C-alpha positions in Angstrom: 220.2 104.8 -5.7 219.1 107.1 -3.0 217.0 104.3 -1.3 220.1 102.1 -1.2 222.2 104.8 0.4 219.4 105.5 2.9 219.1 101.8 3.7 222.9 101.4 4.1 223.0 104.4 6.3 220.3 103.0 8.6 222.1 99.7 8.8 225.3 101.4 9.8 223.6 103.6 12.5 221.7 100.4 13.9 225.0 98.5 14.1 226.7 101.4 15.8 223.9 101.7 18.4 223.4 98.1 19.1 227.1 97.3 19.2 229.3 95.7 16.5 230.3 92.1 17.0 234.0 91.9 16.2 235.5 88.5 15.9 239.2 88.2 16.7 241.1 85.0 17.3 238.2 82.9 18.1 237.0 85.3 21.0 234.0 87.6 20.3 233.8 91.1 21.6 231.2 93.7 21.9 231.8 97.4 20.9 232.0 99.5 24.0 230.2 102.7 23.1 231.4 104.5 26.2 235.0 104.7 25.1 236.3 107.7 23.2 239.3 106.0 21.8 239.9 104.5 18.3 238.6 101.2 17.4 241.2 99.0 19.1 240.2 100.6 22.4 236.6 99.5 21.9 237.6 95.7 22.2 236.8 95.5 26.0 234.1 93.1 26.7 234.6 89.4 25.8 231.6 87.2 25.4 231.6 83.4 25.2 232.2 81.9 21.8 229.0 80.5 20.3 231.1 77.5 19.0 231.3 76.1 22.5 229.6 72.7 22.7 226.0 72.8 24.2 226.9 69.6 25.9 229.3 71.5 28.1 226.3 72.8 30.0 225.4 69.2 30.9 227.2 66.2 32.1 228.7 64.0 29.3 225.7 62.9 27.1 225.7 59.2 26.5 224.9 57.4 23.3 222.0 54.9 23.1 224.6 52.0 23.4 226.1 53.6 26.6 222.7 53.9 28.1 222.2 50.2 27.6 225.6 49.5 29.1 224.8 51.7 32.2 221.5 50.0 32.6 223.0 46.6 32.6 225.8 47.6 35.0 223.2 49.1 37.3 221.1 46.0 37.1 224.1 43.8 37.9 224.9 45.9 41.0 221.2 45.9 42.0 221.1 49.7 41.9 217.5 50.4 41.1 217.8 54.3 41.3 220.7 54.2 38.8 218.7 52.0 36.5 215.7 54.4 36.7 217.9 57.4 35.7 218.1 56.1 32.3 214.3 56.3 31.8 212.2 59.1 30.6 210.8 61.0 33.6 207.3 60.2 32.7 207.7 56.4 33.4 210.4 56.4 36.1 208.1 55.7 38.9 206.5 52.7 37.3 209.9 51.2 36.3 211.2 52.0 39.8 208.4 49.9 41.3 208.9 47.0 38.8 212.7 47.0 39.4 212.3 47.0 43.1 209.8 44.1 42.8 212.3 42.3 40.6 215.0 43.0 43.2 212.8 41.6 46.0 212.3 38.3 44.1 215.8 38.0 42.8 215.0 38.4 39.1 217.2 41.5 38.3 219.7 39.1 36.9 217.2 38.1 34.1 217.1 41.8 33.2 220.9 41.8 33.0 220.7 38.8 30.7 218.1 40.3 28.5 220.3 43.6 28.2 223.2 41.4 27.1 221.2 40.5 23.9 220.5 44.1 23.0 221.0 44.9 19.4 220.5 48.5 17.9 218.2 48.1 15.0 217.1 51.6 14.4 218.6 55.1 15.2 217.6 58.6 14.1 218.3 62.0 15.4 215.9 61.7 18.3 214.8 58.0 18.3 216.7 54.7 18.8 215.3 51.1 18.9 217.0 48.1 20.4 215.8 44.4 20.0 216.3 42.3 23.0 215.4 38.6 23.3 215.4 35.5 25.3 215.0 31.7 24.5 212.1 30.1 26.2 211.1 26.5 25.5 213.4 26.6 22.5 211.6 29.6 21.0 213.1 33.0 20.6 210.9 35.7 22.3 211.8 39.2 21.2 210.9 42.6 22.7 212.1 46.2 22.1 213.7 48.9 24.0 212.7 52.3 22.6 214.7 55.5 23.4 214.1 59.1 22.7 216.0 62.3 23.3 214.6 64.6 26.1 214.4 68.3 26.1 218.2 68.5 27.1 219.3 66.2 24.3 219.8 63.3 26.7 219.0 59.8 25.5 216.2 58.2 27.8 214.4 55.0 27.5 210.7 55.5 26.6 209.7 51.8 26.7 211.1 48.4 27.6 
């Protein structure tokens, strides 16, 4: 019994020294140990609620379908830089070159047409896959768009 009381006393002392986190009305407060007033006087230092969305630190995070729509819109507008923003950083340069070449020879519209066929076939927490296709000589030729979430939780195209 003495060990339980000693353990409880140590926990109480640690909480007082470190600062007690008091929850009140959705706002979190730290105990201000410099005050010599009763408990309500200690509620002095508000800190942000941990329930705020982690997305608030970033711009609006798009879904895989929205990434495809953005890519299609950028291709329609001929905006290669906007197209490349949807790709993982490790492959942006190679796709920038490919899209600039396609823009020079006038084939960005073919990319737009391919993106119109995109169908989501797999989606997980950090992975999504779309199937795209074109009809050539009466045959359906399929390919895939693979997406992953980057370190910020933003969906990015990993391969096309």
